[in-house]
C-alpha positions as CSV (number, residue, x, y, z in Angstrom):
1,M,21.1,8.1,136.2
2,A,17.6,8.7,137.3
3,E,16.8,11.5,139.7
4,F,13.5,11.5,141.6
5,F,11.7,14.4,143.0
6,K,8.8,14.1,145.5
7,F,6.1,16.7,145.9
8,E,3.6,16.2,148.6
9,N,0.3,17.9,149.3
10,Q,0.6,18.0,153.1
11,K,-2.9,19.3,153.9
12,E,-6.0,17.4,152.8
13,P,-8.9,19.6,151.7
14,P,-12.0,18.7,153.7
15,S,-14.1,17.8,150.7
16,L,-11.4,15.4,149.3
17,S,-10.6,12.0,150.4
18,N,-8.4,10.6,147.7
19,Q,-4.7,10.9,148.4
20,G,-2.3,11.3,145.5
21,R,1.2,11.7,144.3
22,L,2.9,12.9,141.1
23,R,5.9,11.3,139.6
24,C,7.9,12.7,136.6
25,G,11.1,11.6,134.9
26,C,13.2,13.6,132.5
27,D,16.7,14.2,131.1
28,T,17.8,17.0,133.4
29,T,20.8,18.4,135.3
30,S,18.9,20.6,137.7
31,A,17.0,19.9,140.9
32,F,14.8,22.2,143.1
33,L,15.1,21.4,146.8
34,G,12.5,22.9,149.1
35,H,10.6,22.2,152.3
36,G,8.7,24.8,154.3
37,K,10.4,28.1,153.9
38,K,13.7,26.6,153.0
39,S,14.3,26.4,149.3
40,A,17.3,26.3,146.9
41,W,18.4,24.8,143.7
42,A,21.4,23.0,142.4
43,A,22.7,21.9,139.0
44,W,25.0,19.1,138.1
45,E,27.4,18.9,135.3
46,A,27.0,15.5,133.8
47,T,30.0,13.4,132.7
48,P,29.8,11.2,129.5
49,D,29.6,7.9,131.4
50,L,26.8,9.0,133.6
51,T,24.0,6.3,134.0
52,E,21.1,6.9,136.3
53,S,20.4,8.3,139.8
54,L,17.3,9.2,141.8
55,V,16.6,12.3,143.8
56,T,13.6,13.3,145.8
57,L,12.2,16.3,147.6
58,T,9.1,17.4,149.4
59,L,7.2,20.6,148.8
60,D,4.2,22.1,150.4
61,P,1.8,23.2,147.6
62,E,1.3,26.5,149.4
63,Q,4.9,27.3,148.4
64,I,4.0,27.4,144.7
65,N,1.1,29.8,145.1
66,N,3.1,32.7,143.7
67,D,5.2,33.5,140.7
68,V,8.4,33.6,142.6
69,H,8.2,29.9,143.3
70,F,7.3,29.1,139.7
71,Q,10.5,31.0,138.7
72,R,12.4,28.7,141.0
73,L,10.7,25.6,139.7
74,E,11.6,26.7,136.2
75,R,15.2,26.4,137.2
76,M,14.6,22.8,138.0
77,V,13.9,21.7,134.5
78,V,17.1,22.2,132.5
79,I,17.5,19.4,129.9
80,M,21.0,18.1,129.5
81,Y,23.0,15.0,128.8
82,S,21.5,11.6,129.9
83,L,20.4,12.2,133.4
84,L,16.9,10.9,134.3
85,T,14.9,12.5,137.0
86,A,11.5,11.7,138.5
87,V,9.2,13.8,140.6
88,L,7.1,11.8,143.1
89,A,4.1,13.5,144.8
90,N,1.4,12.7,147.3
91,Q,-1.2,14.9,145.8
92,W,-4.9,15.4,146.4
93,V,-7.3,15.7,143.5
94,D,-8.3,19.3,143.8
95,D,-11.3,20.5,142.0
96,T,-11.8,23.6,144.2
97,A,-11.6,27.2,143.0
98,T,-7.9,27.2,144.0
99,G,-7.1,24.1,142.0
100,D,-5.2,26.1,139.5
101,I,-2.2,26.0,141.8
102,W,-1.7,22.3,141.1
103,A,-2.8,22.7,137.5
104,R,0.0,25.2,136.9
105,L,2.5,23.0,138.6
106,L,1.4,19.9,136.6
107,C,1.5,21.9,133.4
108,L,5.0,23.1,134.1
109,L,6.3,19.7,135.0
110,G,4.4,17.9,132.2
111,G,5.9,20.1,129.6
112,R,9.5,19.4,130.8
113,F,9.6,15.9,132.2
114,D,9.2,12.5,130.5
115,L,6.8,11.0,133.0
116,V,4.0,12.5,135.2
117,L,2.3,10.2,137.6
118,Q,-0.2,11.3,140.3
119,S,-0.9,9.1,143.3
120,C,-4.6,9.7,143.1
121,R,-4.4,7.7,139.9
122,S,-1.7,5.2,140.6
123,G,-2.9,3.5,143.8
124,H,0.3,4.0,145.7
125,R,1.7,6.8,147.9
126,L,4.9,7.6,149.6
127,P,6.7,6.1,151.5
128,E,5.2,2.7,150.4
129,T,7.7,0.4,148.9
130,A,5.4,-0.1,145.9
131,M,5.9,3.5,145.0
132,F,9.7,3.1,144.7
133,T,9.3,-0.2,142.8
134,S,6.9,1.3,140.3
135,A,9.1,4.3,139.8
136,L,12.2,2.2,139.2
137,Q,10.3,0.0,136.7
138,R,8.9,2.9,134.8
139,L,12.3,4.5,134.3
140,G,14.0,1.3,133.6
141,V,16.7,1.5,136.3
142,T,17.7,-0.7,139.2
143,P,17.8,0.3,142.9
144,Q,21.6,0.2,142.7
145,Q,21.5,3.0,140.0
146,A,19.3,5.2,142.1
147,V,19.7,7.8,144.8
148,W,16.9,9.3,146.9
149,L,17.0,12.6,148.7
150,D,14.4,13.4,151.3
151,V,13.8,15.7,154.2
152,D,11.9,13.0,156.1
153,E,13.6,10.1,157.9
154,E,10.7,7.9,157.1
155,G,11.1,8.3,153.4
156,V,14.9,7.8,153.6
157,K,14.4,4.5,155.5
158,A,11.8,3.3,153.0
159,A,14.1,4.1,150.1
160,E,16.9,2.2,151.7
161,G,14.5,-0.7,152.3
162,A,13.9,-0.7,148.6
163,G,17.6,-1.0,147.9
164,M,18.3,2.6,147.0
165,K,21.0,4.9,148.2
166,S,19.4,7.6,150.2
167,I,20.4,11.0,151.6
168,L,18.6,12.8,154.4
169,V,18.5,16.5,153.6
170,E,19.3,18.4,156.7
171,D,21.9,20.8,155.3
172,L,21.5,21.5,151.5
173,A,25.2,22.1,150.8
174,D,26.1,18.9,152.6
175,A,23.4,16.9,150.8
176,L,24.6,18.2,147.4
177,N,28.2,17.2,148.2
178,K,27.0,13.7,149.1
179,L,25.0,13.6,145.9
180,A,28.1,14.7,143.9
181,D,30.2,11.9,145.5
182,F,27.6,9.3,144.6
183,T,26.9,10.4,141.0
184,G,30.4,11.5,140.1
185,V,28.8,14.7,138.9
186,K,30.3,18.1,139.9
187,A,27.8,20.3,141.8
188,V,27.8,23.9,140.7
189,T,26.1,27.0,142.2
190,A,23.1,29.1,141.5
191,E,25.3,31.2,139.3
192,S,24.8,28.6,136.6
193,L,22.9,29.4,133.4
194,P,19.1,29.4,133.7
195,P,17.1,26.8,131.7
196,S,17.0,27.4,128.0
197,C,14.7,26.1,125.3
198,G,15.6,24.5,122.0
199,P,13.5,24.2,118.8
200,D,11.8,21.0,120.1
201,D,10.8,22.6,123.3
202,V,8.5,25.4,121.9
203,S,5.4,25.7,119.7
204,H,6.2,26.9,116.2
205,G,3.8,29.0,114.1
206,Y,3.7,30.9,110.8
207,I,1.6,34.0,109.9
208,T,1.3,35.1,106.3
209,I,1.7,38.9,106.3
210,K,1.1,39.2,102.6
211,P,2.0,37.2,99.5
212,G,5.7,36.4,99.7
213,V,6.0,37.5,103.3
214,K,5.6,35.0,106.1
215,T,6.6,35.4,109.8
216,H,7.9,32.5,111.8
217,Y,7.5,32.6,115.6
218,V,7.8,30.4,118.6
219,E,5.5,30.5,121.6
220,M,5.4,29.3,125.2
221,G,3.2,30.1,128.2
222,S,-0.1,31.8,128.9
223,G,-1.0,35.2,130.2
224,P,-0.4,38.8,129.0
225,P,1.4,38.7,125.6
226,V,5.1,39.6,125.5
227,L,6.7,39.7,122.0
228,L,10.4,39.4,121.8
229,C,12.3,41.0,118.8
230,H,15.9,40.0,118.1
231,G,18.7,41.8,116.3
232,F,21.5,41.1,113.8
233,P,22.7,38.5,113.1
234,E,20.4,36.4,115.2
235,S,17.1,34.5,115.4
236,W,14.3,33.8,117.9
237,Y,16.8,31.4,119.4
238,S,18.7,34.3,120.9
239,W,15.9,34.5,123.5
240,R,16.3,30.8,124.5
241,Y,17.1,31.7,128.1
242,Q,14.3,34.2,128.5
243,I,11.4,32.3,126.9
244,P,11.0,29.6,129.6
245,A,11.6,32.1,132.5
246,L,9.0,34.6,131.2
247,A,6.5,31.8,130.5
248,A,6.9,30.4,134.0
249,A,6.4,33.9,135.4
250,G,2.9,34.0,133.9
251,F,3.3,35.5,130.4
252,R,2.4,34.4,126.9
253,V,5.8,34.6,125.2
254,L,6.1,35.0,121.4
255,A,9.6,35.2,120.0
256,L,9.8,36.1,116.3
257,D,12.2,35.3,113.6
258,M,12.3,38.9,112.4
259,K,11.6,39.7,108.8
260,G,14.2,38.1,106.5
261,F,15.8,36.0,109.4
262,G,15.6,32.3,110.0
263,G,12.2,30.8,109.1
264,S,10.6,34.2,108.2
265,T,10.5,34.5,104.5
266,A,10.4,37.8,102.5
267,P,11.5,39.2,99.2
268,P,15.1,40.5,98.8
269,D,13.9,44.0,97.9
270,I,15.6,46.6,100.2
271,E,12.5,48.6,100.7
272,E,10.8,45.6,102.3
273,Y,13.0,46.2,105.3
274,S,12.3,49.8,106.1
275,Q,11.2,50.6,109.6
276,E,7.9,51.8,108.4
277,Q,7.2,48.6,106.5
278,L,8.6,46.4,109.4
279,C,6.2,48.2,111.8
280,Q,3.3,47.7,109.5
281,D,4.2,44.0,109.2
282,L,4.2,43.7,113.0
283,I,0.8,45.3,113.3
284,T,-0.5,42.8,110.7
285,F,1.0,40.0,112.7
286,M,-0.7,41.2,115.9
287,D,-4.0,41.5,114.0
288,K,-3.9,38.0,112.6
289,M,-2.9,36.7,116.0
290,S,-5.9,38.6,117.6
291,I,-3.5,40.5,119.9
292,P,-4.9,44.0,120.4
293,Q,-2.1,45.2,122.7
294,V,1.3,43.7,123.5
295,T,4.4,44.3,125.5
296,L,7.4,44.5,123.3
297,V,11.0,43.6,124.2
298,G,13.7,44.2,121.7
299,H,17.5,43.9,121.3
300,D,19.8,45.5,118.8
301,W,17.7,46.1,115.6
302,G,14.8,44.6,117.5
303,G,15.3,47.5,120.0
304,V,15.0,50.0,117.2
305,L,11.8,48.4,116.0
306,V,10.1,48.4,119.4
307,W,10.9,52.1,120.0
308,N,9.4,52.9,116.6
309,M,6.3,50.8,117.4
310,A,5.9,52.7,120.6
311,Q,6.2,56.1,118.8
312,F,4.0,55.4,115.7
313,H,1.5,52.8,117.1
314,P,1.3,53.6,120.8
315,E,-2.3,52.4,121.1
316,R,-1.2,48.9,120.4
317,I,1.7,48.8,122.9
318,R,1.0,48.0,126.5
319,A,4.7,48.6,127.5
320,V,8.1,48.6,125.8
321,A,11.5,47.4,126.8
322,S,14.9,47.5,125.0
323,L,18.2,45.8,125.7
324,N,21.2,47.8,124.7
325,T,19.5,49.9,122.0
326,P,18.4,53.4,123.2
327,L,15.7,55.6,121.7
328,F,17.7,57.8,119.4
329,P,16.0,61.2,118.8
330,V,15.9,62.1,115.2
331,N,17.7,65.2,113.9
332,P,15.8,66.6,110.9
333,S,18.6,69.0,110.1
334,T,21.4,66.5,109.7
335,P,21.4,63.9,106.9
336,P,21.6,60.4,108.4
337,M,24.7,59.3,106.5
338,E,26.5,62.3,108.0
339,T,25.4,61.2,111.4
340,L,26.8,57.7,110.9
341,K,30.1,59.0,109.5
342,A,30.5,61.1,112.6
343,I,30.5,58.1,114.9
344,P,33.6,55.9,114.1
345,I,32.2,52.7,115.7
346,F,29.3,52.8,113.3
347,D,31.6,52.5,110.3
348,Y,30.6,48.9,109.9
349,Q,27.1,50.1,109.0
350,L,28.5,52.1,106.1
351,Y,30.4,49.0,105.0
352,F,27.0,47.1,104.9
353,Q,25.4,49.5,102.5
354,N,26.6,48.0,99.2
355,P,24.6,44.8,98.4
356,G,26.7,41.8,97.9
357,V,29.9,43.0,99.5
358,A,29.3,42.2,103.2
359,E,27.3,39.1,102.1
360,A,30.3,37.6,100.5
361,E,32.5,38.1,103.6
362,L,29.9,36.9,106.1
363,E,28.8,33.9,104.1
364,K,32.3,32.6,103.3
365,N,32.5,30.5,106.5
366,L,29.3,30.6,108.6
367,E,30.9,28.9,111.6
368,R,33.7,31.4,111.7
369,T,31.3,34.3,111.2
370,F,29.2,33.4,114.3
371,K,32.3,32.6,116.3
372,I,33.5,36.1,115.6
373,F,30.2,37.8,116.3
374,F,29.2,36.1,119.5
375,F,31.7,36.6,122.3
376,G,31.5,37.5,126.0
377,S,32.8,40.8,127.4
378,G,35.1,39.2,129.9
379,E,36.8,36.7,127.7
380,T,40.6,36.9,127.2
381,G,42.9,35.4,124.7
382,R,40.6,35.7,121.7
383,P,40.5,38.2,118.8
384,V,37.8,40.8,118.9
385,V,36.2,42.3,115.8
386,S,36.5,46.1,115.5
387,T,33.6,48.0,114.1
388,T,35.8,51.1,113.3
389,G,37.8,51.5,110.1
390,V,36.0,48.7,108.4
391,R,35.9,50.3,105.0
392,A,39.5,51.4,105.1
393,R,40.8,47.9,105.9
394,G,38.5,46.3,103.3
395,G,36.2,44.2,105.4
396,L,34.8,43.6,108.9
397,F,36.9,40.5,109.5
398,V,40.1,41.6,107.8
399,G,43.1,41.0,110.0
400,L,41.4,38.3,112.1
401,P,42.9,34.7,112.1
402,D,41.2,31.9,110.2
403,E,40.7,29.9,113.3
404,I,38.5,31.6,115.9
405,P,37.8,29.9,119.3
406,R,34.2,29.5,120.2
407,S,33.0,31.8,123.0
408,N,31.9,30.4,126.3
409,I,28.5,32.1,125.8
410,L,27.9,29.8,122.8
411,T,27.6,26.0,123.0
412,E,28.5,23.9,120.0
413,A,24.8,23.0,119.6
414,S,23.9,26.7,119.6
415,L,26.6,27.5,117.1
416,Q,25.3,24.9,114.7
417,Y,21.7,26.1,115.1
418,Y,22.7,29.6,114.1
419,V,24.6,28.2,111.1
420,S,21.6,26.2,110.1
421,Q,19.4,29.3,110.1
422,Y,21.7,31.1,107.6
423,Q,22.7,28.1,105.5
424,D,20.0,28.6,102.8
425,G,19.0,32.3,103.0
426,G,22.4,33.8,103.8
427,F,22.8,37.4,104.9
428,R,21.2,39.4,102.1
429,R,17.8,40.0,103.8
430,P,19.1,40.5,107.3
431,L,21.6,43.1,105.9
432,N,18.8,44.9,104.2
433,W,17.8,46.2,107.6
434,Y,20.9,48.4,107.4
435,R,20.1,49.7,103.9
436,N,17.1,51.9,104.5
437,V,19.0,54.7,106.3
438,E,17.5,57.5,104.2
439,A,14.0,56.1,104.2
440,N,14.0,55.4,107.9
441,W,15.2,59.0,108.6
442,R,12.5,60.6,106.5
443,W,9.9,58.4,108.2
444,A,11.2,59.2,111.7
445,C,11.1,62.9,110.9
446,S,7.3,62.5,110.4
447,C,6.9,61.0,113.9
448,P,4.1,62.7,116.0
449,T,5.6,65.0,118.5
450,G,5.2,64.3,122.2
451,K,6.6,62.0,124.8
452,L,6.0,58.3,125.1
453,L,3.6,57.7,127.9
454,M,3.5,53.8,128.3
455,P,5.8,52.1,130.8
456,A,9.2,51.7,129.3
457,L,12.4,49.9,130.3
458,M,16.0,50.6,129.1
459,V,18.7,48.1,130.0
460,T,22.2,49.3,129.2
461,A,25.4,47.1,129.1
462,G,28.7,48.5,130.4
463,K,30.9,46.6,128.0
464,D,28.9,46.9,124.7
465,I,31.4,48.2,122.2
466,V,28.8,49.5,119.8
467,L,25.7,50.5,121.6
468,L,27.4,52.5,124.4
469,P,25.4,53.3,127.6
470,V,26.1,57.0,127.0
471,F,23.9,56.9,123.9
472,S,20.9,56.5,126.2
473,K,21.5,59.8,127.9
474,G,18.5,62.1,127.8
475,M,15.9,59.4,127.2
476,E,14.0,60.7,130.3
477,D,13.2,63.7,128.2
478,L,11.5,61.5,125.6
479,I,9.7,59.0,127.9
480,V,7.6,59.8,130.9
481,N,7.5,56.4,132.6
482,L,11.1,55.2,132.0
483,T,12.7,52.5,134.2
484,R,16.5,52.1,133.9
485,E,18.6,49.1,134.6
486,H,22.3,48.6,133.9
487,I,24.5,45.5,133.7
488,E,28.1,46.6,134.0
489,E,30.0,43.4,133.2
490,C,28.1,42.7,130.0
491,G,28.8,43.1,126.3
492,H,26.5,43.4,123.3
493,W,24.9,39.9,123.5
494,T,23.1,40.6,126.7
495,Q,20.5,37.8,126.6
496,M,23.3,35.2,126.2
497,E,26.0,36.6,128.3
498,R,24.0,37.6,131.4
499,P,20.7,35.6,131.0
500,A,20.0,35.3,134.7
501,E,20.3,39.1,135.3
502,V,18.2,39.8,132.2
503,N,15.5,37.4,133.3
504,S,15.4,38.9,136.8
505,I,15.2,42.5,135.4
506,L,12.5,41.6,132.8
507,I,10.3,39.6,135.1
508,S,10.4,42.2,137.9
509,W,9.5,45.0,135.4
510,L,6.9,43.0,133.6
511,Q,5.1,42.0,136.8
512,K,5.2,45.5,138.1
513,T,4.0,46.9,134.8
514,H,1.1,44.5,134.5
515,K,-0.1,45.2,138.0
516,T,-0.4,48.9,137.5
517,T,-2.7,51.0,135.3
518,S,-1.0,52.4,132.3
519,V,-0.9,56.2,131.7
520,T,-3.9,57.5,129.7
521,M,-2.7,58.3,126.2
522,A,-3.6,61.6,124.6
523,P,-4.6,61.2,120.9
524,K,-1.9,62.2,118.4
525,L,-3.5,63.6,115.3
């Protein structure tokens, strides 16, 4: 089913005489509907027997002259099932100083849709019949397989004249109901998941840190660099919902496979995964990427790393954010193993200390392992792994059934991608992050004294069973410019369980942070 979208430049620049339109087609289940000040979005759940449909909309280009509208546009481009969509636009060729508005829009659409056609290059414009005929031919669908949505009666009549089903959009909810009736696709609300990206939707790169150590990263967008650091047992893919949103908001997003994870290669030596070495590797990565200063966002172990980067290399950090993982103050008077033993929910970390033991359990059945790890906080009727008493019962998964249902925060495709990332390398290197407790403690004790001065964000999750929100108490005493956010109905896998809320929090904070002047840093000798 092919869906068509129409964008129309409604005001001709005085210096331009050539009218134009843009048409795009793609596999998608999302549509952005907007006209004037009225805008909304809708998504459709496709059924297996879906064929093609057409949808259209009009949009004044002035609407896209800010990041908010680009965030909304990003919601339009979810790729799913076999739906085809097309965007049709009457667009002027704009070579003025403000032409970047259309350039940004075309770049966004061109990266997500199968076909981009501008009227200034096609010889047709809406609502000419030739426009519809050309669109149908290019997408390989018949008029009977198409539906056209428009806010203009003239466009609706023209589409009907071309043999297409058409819907006049006067009330958005009513129009979506009519569309659902025609396509046989259930309309859902704006609470649906935001667009995600897969391995084929991003640029991939590799940086050699030193012989035997290579970092794999994915990249999307342009603007101030934002580097995303995942945790255990994950990969860059855990940021799949954040990458498109942050890129559309005007940032250059780099998501790493952290050292020893996924496509990032490294030796199996435990000392290679100390926080001191990991920070130095990240500095080398930034140097080779010619990134003098970066905003870091981390989760889980990635959160530990970004806080250490902020403490030990503050001159390279524009701002720092962490999901779930607080900045833990070091206690020089208490050995770190004693600290872990005093917190029962950290018993799993003690179980991870002996090389080979946890590897054997986690690698026995990779699908089962990731089904156990990744679950949503509100799910019922499924067993939940306990991180307490792990050593006493002889393993992290001991007592859990062989068959574990897949969580609703994890699609089958996502599950298989995680499995593929651990199929060859296993868990030895990722688990080594846990095996530098003493080395990390000694290094942390050498940290320069003083508060962090760069902008910082701490996002806590109310239902995280390991990184409890209470652990973040007192961070204001360590960070001058701290912003706090909290998502109550969320567990440990914040980016996957509450992606829309996370995106909103990050984008708001990033935009505010990059519009303000950072605090002047006093040198730490």
